[in-house]
C-alpha positions in Angstrom: 15.1 12.0 16.0 14.0 9.2 19.2 10.2 10.2 20.1 10.7 8.6 23.8 12.7 11.0 24.6 10.2 14.1 23.2 8.5 16.3 25.3 5.1 15.6 24.9 1.3 17.1 26.2 -2.1 15.2 27.4 -3.7 13.6 24.5 -7.0 15.8 24.7 -4.8 18.9 25.2 -4.3 17.8 21.5 -8.0 17.4 20.0 -9.3 19.4 17.2 -11.6 22.1 16.4 -13.6 21.8 13.1 -11.7 24.8 11.7 -8.4 23.1 13.0 -9.4 19.8 10.1 -10.2 21.4 7.3 -6.7 22.2 5.4 -6.2 23.6 2.3 -6.2 20.9 -0.1 -3.7 20.8 -2.8 -4.0 21.9 -5.9 -4.2 18.7 -8.4 -2.9 21.0 -10.9 0.5 21.7 -9.7 1.1 19.1 -6.4 4.0 17.0 -6.9 2.9 13.4 -7.3 4.4 12.3 -3.9 2.9 14.9 -2.0 -0.4 13.5 -3.3 1.0 9.9 -2.6 1.9 11.3 1.2 -1.8 12.3 1.6 -3.0 8.9 0.9 -0.4 6.9 2.7 -1.2 8.5 5.6 -4.6 8.5 5.2 -4.2 4.5 5.6 -2.0 4.4 8.4 -4.4 6.7 10.3 -7.4 4.5 9.5 -4.8 1.5 10.7 -4.3 2.7 13.7 -8.6 3.1 14.3 -9.2 -0.1 12.9 -6.3 -1.8 15.4 -8.5 0.1 17.9 -11.8 -1.1 17.6 -10.5 -4.2 17.5 -8.2 -4.1 20.8 -11.7 -2.1 22.3 -14.3 -5.0 21.7 -11.5 -7.8 23.1 -10.6 -5.5 26.5 -12.5 -6.6 29.8 -10.1 -3.5 31.2 -12.0 -0.1 31.3 -9.2 2.3 31.7 -7.5 0.5 28.8 -10.5 1.3 26.7 -11.2 4.7 27.6 -7.7 5.3 27.2 -7.8 3.2 23.5 -11.4 6.2 23.2 -9.4 9.2 23.2 -6.7 8.1 22.1 -9.0 6.7 18.8 -11.2 10.2 19.4 -7.3 12.4 18.0 -6.9 9.5 16.0 -9.9 10.2 14.3 -9.5 14.0 13.7 -6.5 13.1 12.9 -8.0 11.4 9.9 -10.2 13.7 8.9 -7.9 16.6 8.6 -5.8 14.4 6.4 -8.8 13.3 4.0 -9.4 16.5 3.5 -5.8 17.4 1.6 -7.6 15.6 -0.9 -9.1 18.3 -3.7 -12.9 17.9 -4.2 -11.9 18.0 -8.4 -9.5 15.7 -7.8 -11.8 12.4 -10.5 -11.4 9.2 -8.5 -9.3 7.7 -11.4 -6.9 10.5 -10.4 -7.4 9.7 -7.3 -6.8 6.1 -7.9 -3.6 6.8 -10.2 -2.1 8.2 -7.3 -2.5 5.2 -5.1 -1.1 3.4 -7.7 2.2 5.1 -7.4 2.0 5.0 -4.2 2.2 1.4 -3.9 4.2 1.1 -6.4 7.5 3.4 -4.7 6.6 2.6 -1.4 7.2 -0.7 -2.5 9.7 -0.9 -4.1 11.7 2.0 -1.2 11.0 -0.1 1.0 12.3 -3.1 -0.6 15.4 -1.9 -1.3 16.2 -1.2 2.2 14.6 -4.0 3.9 17.2 -6.4 5.4 15.3 -9.6 5.5 15.7 -11.7 2.6 12.2 -12.8 3.2 10.2 -9.7 3.6 11.9 -8.4 0.3 10.4 -11.1 -1.2 7.5 -10.7 -0.5 7.9 -6.8 -1.4 9.3 -7.3 -4.7 6.8 -10.3 -5.2 3.3 -7.8 -5.2 5.3 -4.9 -6.1 5.0 -6.3 -9.6 1.1 -6.4 -9.5 0.7 -2.9 -8.2 3.0 -1.8 -11.1 0.3 -3.6 -13.7 -2.8 -1.9 -11.7 -1.5 0.9 -12.5 -0.6 0.3 -16.0 -4.3 -1.3 -16.0 -6.0 2.2 -14.3 -4.0 4.4 -16.5 -5.6 2.4 -19.7 -8.9 3.1 -18.6 -8.8 6.9 -17.8 -7.4 7.1 -21.1 -10.3 5.2 -22.3 -12.9 7.6 -19.5 -11.8 10.6 -19.8 -8.7 11.6 -22.1 -6.0 12.4 -19.3 -2.7 10.8 -19.5 -1.7 9.3 -15.9 2.1 10.1 -17.0 1.1 14.4 -16.4 -0.3 13.1 -12.8 3.1 10.4 -12.0 4.7 13.5 -12.6 6.9 10.3 -15.1 9.0 9.6 -11.9 6.7 6.2 -12.6 7.3 4.0 -15.7 3.7 3.4 -16.9 3.1 -0.5 -19.0 2.8 -3.8 -18.0 4.2 -6.0 -14.6 3.0 -9.2 -13.8 -0.5 -9.2 -15.8 -3.2 -8.8 -13.5 -5.2 -12.1 -15.2 -2.4 -14.4 -13.7 -2.5 -12.0 -9.6 -5.7 -14.0 -9.5 -4.6 -17.6 -6.6 -5.7 -19.9 -4.7 -6.9 -18.0 -1.0 -4.1 -20.6 1.2 -0.9 -18.8 -1.1 -1.1 -15.8 0.8 -0.2 -16.8 4.1 3.8 -16.4 4.6 5.8 -17.0 7.6 5.6 -14.2 10.4 8.6 -12.1 10.9 10.2 -12.8 15.0 9.6 -9.4 16.9 12.8 -10.1 19.3 14.8 -11.0 16.9 13.3 -8.4 14.0 15.2 -5.3 12.6 13.3 -2.3 13.9 13.4 -1.5 9.6 12.0 -5.0 9.5 8.9 -4.0 13.1 7.8 -1.2 10.9 8.6 -2.5 7.6 5.8 -4.7 7.7 3.4 -2.5 9.2 3.9 -0.2 6.7 3.1 -1.5 4.4 0.1 -3.3 4.9 -1.5 -0.7 5.7 -1.2 0.9 2.5 -2.5 -2.0 0.7 -5.4 -2.3 3.7 -6.3 1.3 2.4 -5.8 0.1 -1.1 -8.4 -2.6 -0.8 -10.8 -0.9 1.0 -11.1 2.3 -1.6 -11.2 -0.3 -3.7 -14.4 -2.1 -2.2 -16.1 1.1 -1.3 -15.8 2.4 -5.2 -16.4 0.3 -6.8 -20.0 -0.3 -6.5 -20.8 3.5 -7.1 -18.5 3.8 -10.1 -20.9 5.6 -12.5 -19.7 2.6 -15.7 -19.9 -0.8 -15.4 -16.5 -1.2 -17.5 -14.8 1.1 -14.2 -17.1 -0.7 -11.4 -16.0 -4.4 -12.7 -11.8 -2.9 -13.3 -12.3 -1.4 -9.5 -14.2 -5.3 -8.2 -11.6 -7.0 -9.9 -7.6 -5.5 -8.6 -9.6 -4.7 -5.6 -10.0 -9.3 -5.2 -6.2 -8.4 -5.5 -5.6 -6.2 -3.3 -7.3 -8.4 -0.3 -4.9 -10.5 -1.4 -2.4 -8.6 -0.5 -3.7 -7.4 2.7 -3.9 -11.3 3.6 0.1 -11.2 1.9 1.6 -8.4 4.4 -0.3 -8.7 7.2 0.5 -12.6 7.8 3.3 -12.1 8.3 3.4 -9.6 11.3 4.6 -11.4 14.4 1.5 -13.3 15.7 2.7 -14.0 18.9 3.3 -9.8 20.4 0.3 -8.6 22.5 -2.0 -6.2 22.0 -0.5 -3.7 24.1 3.1 -4.4 22.2 1.0 -3.5 19.0 -0.3 -0.6 20.0 2.6 0.8 20.7 4.1 -0.2 17.7 1.0 1.6 15.4 1.7 5.0 17.5 5.9 3.7 16.7 5.1 3.8 13.3 3.2 6.6 13.5 5.5 8.6 14.2 8.0 7.5 12.5 5.6 8.1 9.3 4.7 11.8 10.3 8.4 12.6 11.1 9.4 11.3 7.2 6.6 12.9 5.3 7.9 16.4 7.2 11.4 16.0 6.2 10.7 15.2 3.1 7.3 17.2 2.2 8.3 19.6 -0.7 4.2 22.1 -0.1 4.6 24.4 2.8 1.4 24.2 4.6 0.7 20.8 3.9 4.7 20.6 5.3 3.2 22.2 8.8 0.6 19.8 9.1 2.7 16.7 8.5 4.9 19.1 12.2 1.4 19.0 13.3 0.3 15.4 13.6 3.9 13.8 14.5 3.5 16.1 18.0 0.4 14.6 18.7 1.9 11.2 17.5 4.2 11.7 20.4 1.5 12.4 22.5 -0.1 8.8 21.4 2.5 7.5 22.0 3.5 7.8 25.3 0.1 7.2 26.2 1.0 3.5 24.9 4.0 3.3 26.6 2.2 4.0 30.2 0.4 0.9 29.1 2.1 -1.2 29.0 4.5 -0.9 31.6 1.7 -0.5 34.0 -0.2 -3.7 32.7 2.8 -5.6 31.4 5.8 -4.0 33.2 7.8 -4.2 29.8 9.4 -0.9 28.4 10.0 0.6 24.7 13.3 -1.5 23.8 11.5 -4.9 24.2 9.2 -3.6 21.9 10.8 -1.0 19.0 14.6 -1.1 19.5 16.3 1.4 21.3 14.0 3.6 19.2 16.1 6.5 17.4 14.0 6.6 13.7 16.1 5.2 10.7 16.7 7.4 8.0 13.5 8.7 6.2 11.0 6.7 4.4 11.4 9.0 1.2 8.7 8.4 -1.5 10.7 8.8 -5.1 11.0 7.2 -8.3 12.2 3.4 -8.3 12.9 3.0 -12.4 15.3 1.3 -12.7 14.4 -1.1 -9.0 11.3 -1.9 -10.7 12.3 -2.9 -14.0 15.6 -5.0 -12.6 13.1 -7.2 -10.4 10.4 -7.1 -13.6 13.3 -9.3 -15.3 14.4 -11.3 -12.9 10.8 -12.3 -11.8 7.3 -11.9 -13.6 6.9 -15.6 -13.9 7.4 -16.1 -10.7 4.2 -17.3 -8.7 3.7 -17.6 -5.0 3.4 -21.6 -3.8 1.9 -21.8 0.4 5.0 -19.8 1.5 7.2 -19.2 -0.7 7.5 -18.5 -4.8 7.8 -20.0 -7.9 8.2 -19.6 -11.6 5.1 -21.2 -13.1 7.0 -23.6 -15.5 7.5 -25.3 -11.7 4.0 -26.0 -10.6 2.2 -29.3 -11.0 0.1 -29.4 -13.4 -3.0 -29.8 -10.8 -1.5 -27.1 -8.7 -4.1 -25.1 -7.0 -3.2 -21.8 -8.9 -3.8 -23.8 -12.4 -7.0 -24.5 -10.2 -8.5 -21.3 -9.0 -7.4 -19.8 -11.9 -10.1 -22.2 -13.9 -12.9 -21.6 -11.6 -12.1 -17.6 -11.4 -10.9 -16.8 -14.9 -12.7 -19.7 -17.4 -13.9 -16.9 -19.6 -11.2 -14.3 -20.1 -13.9 -12.5 -22.0 -15.3 -11.2 -18.2 -11.6 -10.3 -16.9 -11.6 -6.7 -16.9 -7.8 -5.7 -16.6 -7.6 -8.2 -19.4 -10.7 -6.2 -21.5 -9.8 -2.7 -20.7 -6.6 -3.4 -22.8 -8.3 -4.6 -25.8 -11.0 -2.3 -25.7 -8.3 0.6 -25.9 -6.9 -1.4 -28.0 -9.2 -0.9 -30.1 -9.8 2.2 -29.7 -6.8 3.8 -30.2 -4.5 1.7 -32.3 -2.4 0.7 -29.2 -2.2 0.3 -25.1 -1.6 3.5 -23.0 2.3 3.6 -22.1 4.8 5.7 -20.0 8.1 4.1 -20.9 11.8 5.5 -20.4 13.5 2.8 -22.8 12.3 -0.2 -23.9 10.2 -3.2 -22.0 12.6 -5.5 -20.0 10.2 -8.5 -21.1 10.8 -9.4 -24.9 6.4 -10.6 -24.9 5.5 -7.6 -23.0 6.5 -5.5 -25.8 3.6 -5.9 -28.1 1.3 -2.5 -27.6 -1.1 -4.0 -29.9 -2.1 -7.6 -27.9 -2.2 -7.3 -24.2 -1.2 -10.7 -23.4 -2.6 -13.0 -20.9 -0.1 -15.8 -20.3 3.0 -14.1 -18.5 3.2 -15.2 -14.5 0.2 -17.3 -16.0 1.4 -20.0 -18.5 4.9 -22.4 -18.2 6.9 -21.0 -20.7 5.3 -18.5 -21.2 8.0 -16.0 -21.6 9.8 -17.9 -24.5 8.9 -16.3 -28.1 7.2 -17.8 -30.3 
């Protein structure tokens, strides 16, 4: 499909009334896990577009552009409210969080497997192991809090076991700044990948930032606070890959094209009929937004869409699916890697006075206050071992012990050497 060749309406002809913004929520007990994660993905994508539009609006003097942005933004806000309403009101904060982390794992793995740019692929695989570990720690916390096993929520499509331990994710801010792509020579898939993963991680960061002060007990607040800080690192990590030379109008067009691609992907892969119809409705609305953005680009900058997105035909649909083999392979090969400025390196190769070690001493000075670690320790005290869902033995020997939480892997030199 090429959305630039599709028929479209005026944006104000696609505005919704309150009834249209109130869809039937999915059933949390019967829904396919990837319907839940598609809802989270598109909620985050809509937020990214609204946020970008506000920033553009605040940095633009042209009244015609500001009015066009305001109309598109209002329509995007309506879409976001509709998509968000697909979440049922009986889905708990922790159940919703498991959906966020399953999305982070399987979206990142899917994008990495199809990414042609090695540098961007490495960035994806690096953060993948961290979101994978977050899923494990929230799952253990949920069993203690609610007695719910996360494997039911993820449909056994995604394993739940340690990744690179969260205690090792805390790095000096400089390490989150990566080398940006160049849109002029980047593959269209790469341009889409960077926008998609940045929006998804930003939604997770925003969710954790907001709920960390509302969870009804201190351990929960502390866990969301800690992992929320890692999600901020991930947003910086992925956002720094974006081409800073792109103009505001080029970015506007790319945002709308990305939305069109994602809604089309959701429509092509959705299994719940009434949700599938919503994705189709959203796609038709986004095509209107895309053409409005194209009009502005042509009028103001005298450019056409091939200069921004290439030929325009979508690549194959983004598909959320099980990625167990990929995650296991990345775990086996890179769990002891950390970030070092624009690149990645084994912890063993860092200088003793490296920023990573200095920051670890500041933030993790007392491991009894690192809640991602304490959650597993508390679970072991309560149940005799941690909670996991695995299809086979863990690929890392030192992460197989279910009666002790490892705080050295990814953080301490030679941590993979068995004692």
